[in-house]
ZAMARGU-4260 file (C-alpha; in steps of 0.2 Angstrom, whole numbers, plus 5000, padded with zeros to 4 digits):
<rodrens>
0) 7120/6150/4870 | 7107/6161/4878 | 7094/6155/4867 | 7098/6137/4871 | 7098/6140/4889
5) 7081/6147/4888 | 7074/6132/4878 | 7081/6120/4892 | 7072/6130/4905 | 7056/6129/4895
10) 7058/6110/4892 | 7061/6107/4910 | 7045/6117/4915 | 7035/6108/4902 | 7041/6091/4908
15) 7036/6095/4925 | 7019/6100/4919 | 7018/6083/4909 | 7023/6072/4924 | 7011/6082/4935
20) 6997/6077/4923 | 7001/6059/4923 | 7000/6058/4942 | 6984/6066/4942 | 6977/6053/4929
25) 6978/6037/4941 | 6961/6030/4945 | 6959/6016/4958 | 6947/6001/4955 | 6930/5999/4963
30) 6923/5982/4968 | 6907/5977/4977 | 6900/5961/4985 | 6882/5962/4980 | 6874/5946/4986
35) 6877/5928/4992 | 6865/5914/4990 | 6865/5896/4997 | 6864/5882/4984 | 6866/5867/4995
40) 6874/5862/5011 | 6891/5863/5001 | 6889/5876/4988 | 6883/5894/4986 | 6883/5908/4973
45) 6890/5925/4975 | 6888/5940/4964 | 6900/5954/4964 | 6901/5971/4954 | 6916/5980/4947
50) 6911/5999/4947 | 6927/6003/4938 | 6942/5994/4934 | 6954/6009/4938 | 6968/6016/4928
55) 6980/6001/4931 | 6980/5984/4923 | 6970/5971/4932 | 6980/5956/4937 | 6966/5946/4945
60) 6949/5947/4952 | 6936/5935/4960 | 6930/5931/4977 | 6938/5925/4993 | 6928/5916/5007
65) 6931/5907/5024 | 6921/5899/5038 | 6927/5914/5049 | 6927/5932/5047 | 6945/5932/5043
70) 6943/5935/5024 | 6956/5946/5015 | 6974/5946/5009 | 6981/5928/5012 | 6966/5924/5023
75) 6953/5912/5017 | 6951/5903/5001 | 6952/5913/4985 | 6942/5909/4969 | 6950/5918/4955
80) 6940/5923/4939 | 6956/5927/4930 | 6962/5945/4924 | 6950/5949/4911 | 6940/5960/4922
85) 6926/5971/4915 | 6915/5984/4923 | 6898/5977/4929 | 6892/5962/4938 | 6901/5945/4939
90) 6896/5929/4948 | 6902/5912/4953 | 6895/5896/4960 | 6907/5890/4973 | 6908/5872/4981
95) 6915/5874/4998 | 6933/5868/4999 | 6936/5852/5010 | 6950/5862/5019 | 6936/5870/5029
100) 6930/5854/5036 | 6939/5855/5052 | 6931/5872/5057 | 6915/5872/5047 | 6899/5877/5055
105) 6888/5880/5040 | 6891/5899/5040 | 6902/5906/5025 | 6909/5923/5025 | 6913/5930/5007
110) 6919/5946/4998 | 6924/5951/4981 | 6941/5957/4976 | 6951/5965/4962 | 6970/5966/4962
115) 6981/5977/4951 | 6999/5983/4952 | 6995/5995/4965 | 6987/5982/4977 | 6970/5973/4981
120) 6954/5981/4984 | 6939/5971/4992 | 6921/5973/4992 | 6910/5972/5007 | 6910/5955/5017
125) 6894/5946/5017 | 6889/5929/5025 | 6877/5915/5022 | 6871/5900/5032 | 6872/5885/5021
130) 6857/5873/5024 | 6861/5856/5032 | 6856/5840/5023 | 6844/5829/5032 | 6839/5811/5031
135) 6822/5803/5034 | 6814/5786/5033 | 6824/5770/5029 | 6817/5757/5018 | 6816/5742/5022
140) 6818/5745/5041 | 6826/5727/5042 | 6840/5721/5031 | 6855/5710/5031 | 6872/5712/5023
145) 6871/5713/5005 | 6854/5721/5005 | 6851/5738/4997 | 6842/5751/5008 | 6835/5767/5002
150) 6836/5783/5013 | 6825/5798/5008 | 6829/5815/5014 | 6836/5832/5008 | 6853/5830/5001
155) 6855/5844/4989 | 6870/5842/4977 | 6876/5826/4985 | 6886/5814/4974 | 6892/5796/4976
160) 6910/5803/4979 | 6905/5815/4993 | 6892/5804/5001 | 6897/5793/5016 | 6884/5781/5023
165) 6889/5772/5039 | 6879/5757/5046 | 6884/5750/5063 | 6901/5760/5062 | 6905/5751/5046
170) 6906/5762/5030 | 6893/5756/5017 | 6895/5756/4998 | 6885/5770/4991 | 6875/5764/4976
175) 6866/5779/4970 | 6863/5797/4975 | 6850/5810/4971 | 6845/5826/4980 | 6830/5816/4988
180) 6836/5798/4990 | 6852/5788/4994 | 6854/5770/4991 | 6867/5760/5000 | 6872/5742/5002
185) 6872/5735/5020 | 6891/5730/5023 | 6898/5714/5031 | 6907/5716/5047 | 6894/5725/5058
190) 6896/5719/5076 | 6878/5715/5080 | 6868/5700/5081 | 6852/5696/5072 | 6837/5707/5078
195) 6848/5721/5085 | 6846/5739/5080 | 6861/5748/5073 | 6865/5766/5069 | 6864/5773/5051
200) 6872/5790/5048 | 6875/5800/5032 | 6888/5814/5029 | 6888/5825/5013 | 6906/5830/5012
205) 6910/5835/5029 | 6892/5839/5034 | 6882/5827/5044 | 6865/5823/5037 | 6858/5815/5053
210) 6856/5798/5061 | 6843/5784/5061 | 6842/5765/5065 | 6841/5749/5055 | 6836/5732/5062
215) 6850/5720/5057 | 6845/5703/5051 | 6856/5687/5050 | 6864/5683/5033 | 6867/5664/5033
220) 6880/5661/5019 | 6885/5643/5020 | 6886/5628/5031 | 6898/5613/5034 | 6900/5599/5032
225) 6891/5595/5016 | 6890/5576/5019 | 6889/5564/5034 | 6878/5553/5043 | 6861/5558/5050
230) 6863/5566/5067 | 6878/5576/5060 | 6881/5593/5067 | 6881/5606/5054 | 6889/5623/5058
235) 6883/5639/5049 | 6893/5654/5044 | 6888/5671/5039 | 6885/5689/5046 | 6876/5694/5061
240) 6870/5676/5066 | 6859/5676/5082 | 6866/5674/5099 | 6850/5668/5107 | 6837/5655/5104
245) 6819/5659/5099 | 6820/5670/5084 | 6803/5668/5077 | 6807/5676/5061 | 6820/5663/5057
250) 6816/5646/5050 | 6828/5632/5045 | 6822/5618/5033 | 6831/5603/5027 | 6822/5594/5013
255) 6806/5605/5016 | 6805/5599/5034 | 6807/5612/5048 | 6822/5609/5060 | 6825/5616/5077
260) 6841/5624/5078 | 6853/5623/5093 | 6852/5636/5107 | 6862/5650/5097 | 6856/5646/5080
265) 6874/5643/5074 | 6872/5624/5072 | 6859/5611/5068 | 6858/5592/5069 | 6853/5583/5053
270) 6837/5574/5057 | 6834/5556/5055 | 6820/5559/5043 | 6829/5567/5029 | 6831/5560/5012
275) 6848/5555/5004 | 6850/5572/4997 | 6841/5587/5004 | 6842/5606/5002 | 6846/5616/5017
280) 6837/5633/5017 | 6835/5648/5029 | 6819/5658/5029 | 6820/5675/5037 | 6805/5687/5037
285) 6797/5676/5023 | 6813/5677/5012 | 6820/5660/5008 | 6838/5656/5004 | 6845/5639/4999
290) 6862/5637/5006 | 6867/5621/4998 | 6863/5602/4997 | 6868/5590/5011 | 6871/5572/5006
295) 6868/5558/5019 | 6882/5545/5020 | 6876/5527/5022 | 6882/5517/5038 | 6893/5503/5035
300) 6894/5487/5047 | 6911/5480/5049 | 6909/5469/5064 | 6897/5459/5075 | 6905/5455/5092
305) 6903/5441/5097 | 6897/5432/5081 | 6889/5417/5091 | 6876/5422/5105 | 6861/5416/5114
310) 6844/5424/5114 | 6844/5438/5126 | 6862/5441/5125 | 6869/5458/5120 | 6881/5461/5106
315) 6891/5476/5099 | 6888/5481/5081 | 6904/5491/5075 | 6906/5501/5059 | 6907/5518/5051
320) 6896/5533/5048 | 6885/5529/5063 | 6876/5544/5070 | 6881/5548/5088 | 6864/5553/5094
325) 6846/5546/5093 | 6829/5551/5097 | 6811/5544/5096 | 6808/5549/5078 | 6806/5539/5062
330) 6823/5535/5054 | 6831/5533/5071 | 6844/5518/5072 | 6835/5502/5072 | 6841/5484/5070
335) 6832/5467/5065 | 6837/5449/5063 | 6832/5439/5048 | 6814/5442/5045 | 6810/5449/5062
340) 6804/5466/5067 | 6815/5481/5068 | 6819/5486/5086 | 6828/5500/5095 | 6847/5500/5096
345) 6857/5510/5109 | 6873/5520/5106 | 6888/5513/5115 | 6903/5522/5108 | 6908/5531/5093
350) 6903/5520/5078 | 6897/5506/5090 | 6880/5501/5094 | 6874/5490/5109 | 6860/5477/5104
355) 6851/5464/5114 | 6846/5449/5105 | 6827/5446/5106 | 6823/5432/5118 | 6811/5423/5105
360) 6823/5422/5091 | 6826/5404/5084 | 6842/5395/5084 | 6852/5396/5068 | 6861/5409/5057
365) 6852/5425/5055 | 6856/5441/5044 | 6857/5457/5054 | 6851/5473/5046 | 6854/5491/5052
370) 6842/5505/5047 | 6847/5523/5049 | 6839/5538/5041 | 6836/5534/5023 | 6847/5519/5022
375) 6846/5500/5026 | 6862/5490/5027 | 6866/5472/5030 | 6881/5465/5041 | 6894/5456/5030
380) 6892/5440/5040 | 6878/5431/5048 | 6875/5430/5067 | 6874/5413/5074 | 6860/5411/5087
385) 6864/5396/5099 | 6852/5386/5109 | 6851/5386/5128 | 6852/5369/5136 | 6853/5360/5153
390) 6858/5342/5153 | 6862/5337/5171 | 6865/5342/5189 | 6876/5336/5204 | 6874/5330/5217
395) 6858/5321/5215 | 6851/5325/5232 | 6853/5338/5246 | 6845/5347/5259 | 6840/5365/5260
400) 6854/5378/5255 | 6864/5364/5247 | 6875/5370/5233 | 6870/5362/5216 | 6880/5363/5199
405) 6870/5362/5183 | 6878/5357/5167 | 6872/5365/5150 | 6874/5380/5139 | 6874/5397/5148
410) 6880/5415/5146 | 6894/5416/5159 | 6890/5428/5173 | 6872/5429/5170 | 6859/5426/5183
415) 6845/5413/5179 | 6829/5409/5188 | 6829/5391/5193 | 6814/5381/5200 | 6814/5366/5212
420) 6797/5360/5208 | 6787/5376/5210 | 6799/5384/5222 | 6809/5398/5214 | 6827/5400/5217
425) 6841/5408/5207 | 6859/5406/5202 | 6873/5413/5192 | 6882/5404/5177 | 6900/5402/5183
430) 6905/5398/5165 | 6897/5395/5148 | 6894/5377/5154 | 6890/5378/5172 | 6877/5386/5183
435) 6877/5386/5202 | 6861/5387/5213 | 6857/5382/5231 | 6842/5372/5236 | 6828/5384/5242
440) 6826/5387/5261 | 6813/5376/5269 | 6811/5364/5255 | 6800/5348/5261 | 6808/5331/5259
445) 6805/5322/5243 | 6809/5321/5224 | 6807/5337/5213 | 6811/5342/5195 | 6824/5356/5192
450) 6820/5368/5178 | 6828/5384/5172 | 6820/5399/5164 | 6829/5405/5149 | 6825/5421/5139
455) 6815/5411/5126 | 6810/5395/5135 | 6810/5385/5151 | 6821/5369/5151 | 6819/5355/5163
460) 6835/5346/5168 | 6833/5327/5166 | 6831/5317/5182 | 6824/5320/5199 | 6833/5329/5213
465) 6830/5322/5231 | 6827/5334/5245 | 6833/5326/5261 | 6830/5333/5278 | 6842/5334/5292
470) 6845/5319/5303 | 6845/5319/5322 | 6855/5303/5328 | 6859/5306/5346 | 6861/5319/5361
475) 6872/5318/5376 | 6869/5319/5390 | 6852/5312/5390 | 6848/5321/5407 | 6855/5336/5414
480) 6852/5352/5425 | 6850/5369/5417 | 6867/5377/5411 | 6874/5360/5405 | 6881/5360/5387
485) 6872/5347/5377 | 6880/5339/5362 | 6868/5334/5347 | 6874/5323/5333 | 6866/5321/5316
490) 6868/5328/5298 | 6861/5341/5286 | 6863/5355/5300 | 6865/5372/5292 | 6877/5384/5300
495) 6872/5401/5306 | 6855/5400/5297 | 6841/5401/5309 | 6846/5384/5317 | 6838/5382/5334
500) 6835/5368/5347 | 6818/5366/5355 | 6817/5359/5373 | 6799/5354/5372 | 6791/5371/5365
505) 6805/5382/5371 | 6817/5387/5357 | 6836/5390/5361 | 6849/5397/5350 | 6864/5385/5349
510) 6882/5389/5355 | 6889/5382/5339 | 6883/5373/5323 | 6892/5362/5311 | 6885/5351/5297
515) 6884/5336/5310 | 6886/5343/5327 | 6876/5356/5338 | 6882/5362/5355 | 6868/5370/5365
520) 6866/5375/5383 | 6851/5368/5393 | 6840/5382/5397 | 6834/5387/5415 | 6816/5393/5409
525) 6810/5375/5406 | 6801/5365/5419 | 6810/5349/5425 | 6804/5333/5418 | 6805/5323/5402
530) 6803/5332/5385 | 6807/5330/5366 | 6822/5338/5358 | 6819/5346/5341 | 6832/5353/5329
535) 6825/5366/5317 | 6838/5371/5303 | 6835/5380/5286 | 6817/5379/5288 | 6816/5360/5291
540) 6813/5351/5308 | 6818/5334/5314 | 6814/5327/5332 | 6823/5314/5341 | 6813/5298/5346
545) 6820/5298/5364 | 6816/5310/5378 | 6828/5322/5386 | 6825/5324/5405 | 6828/5340/5414
550) 6834/5338/5432 | 6831/5350/5446 | 6847/5358/5453
</rodrens>
């Protein structure tokens, strides 16, 4: 028992020695951060060193980095290299995590680490400033939606996936990327008109690469309608169309002829000189683009109103596909009758023209032709041209300002020049068969011919018209003192038309005038004695054969 007890004591003492030796064998790991090198604006390489792995099993080693100096346990972004740690240098190329984009200022703080069962040890913390990408020239400097532009610069390890090109606040499609050049497609939807400059910016990941500008050009894509009469308004659609007139680097052509666009370049009118089918093309900065083909629709005449007319009379030509505008160019709306010459026609209303029959057209049935743009069409029915005539007049005689009715063929409501001999007068046709005219003022007595000036000829009415003067048959009293009212009888007196009574050479305005009676007051400014009385009415004079005697008071 005593021996056993001694053995136990020896075992206990040996165990203490053994355990004490194990505790003294623990060796902590040693790790260093040797260097950090920038590779691009979004990547860097860091080199660490494991001086010793320590006595405990390595659970993990690698690097941890951040955009602030808070780099450590649970602080920053860890890049693990696994647990197979060996003494000596280790390195890693790291792309900056997008999680740092909200507070990323191009400075990266990094340190190495090694973790075992006892905990984590860190190397020294180093920092590096990552270089910023930068953009240079843009080629071309003017472009439209759909064009590919190239941007040179320093872009390091940019890829299509991490490169964002923005043009005029609209994200563009990135076509290709290298460390020195980025290609992008100009997008649709940019809110700018032709000729304006828009901003171009690039981001590589979360890092801005700079800004520049691009002059945006209009991209005409289509037009409508594709068919219609000449003069039709065509509306353009597309991107970044101009909002002003006078863009010298834009040309609009239809069938190889230049066209002046409307004020805002959003519409044009089809010229009268186009062919039946014409390509519509836009040229911007020397680059020509055909948008499509426009087909001119021929006009159709459906009605002539009226269908029977006189020379000089106006008619309405109605139909379809008539242009609503005209100008002085070749191809403008023109009309001709039969084998005559084409003359201008005026726009009256939608699909309606107003046309005046030539005054020298002959009587008979004539075909009517309308020529507009590249087309010439014929009316479905012929137009009947009637002849003017003047066959009789009544009454057969009368004095100046007598109303005369002439029978014949006229245009109702039209004013005609009428001649009494060589003296010109004028009258209005009260109907298609009657013309009223008054005998001219001051016509001398005698027979004259009556003739009418029509648009294409002068027609003399058969028979002679007798111009008769006024008659002066009596006056009463035959003698009187000044202030006495004298009554004059006769015929052909014209009421209120410069009718006067002359006492010798003194003219006196009458108190009243009717066709056969004049009342006049004997004047006081005439010397007493015998004198002749003369009536002057409508330019004609008649003197009584007997004398009137003015008495003293």
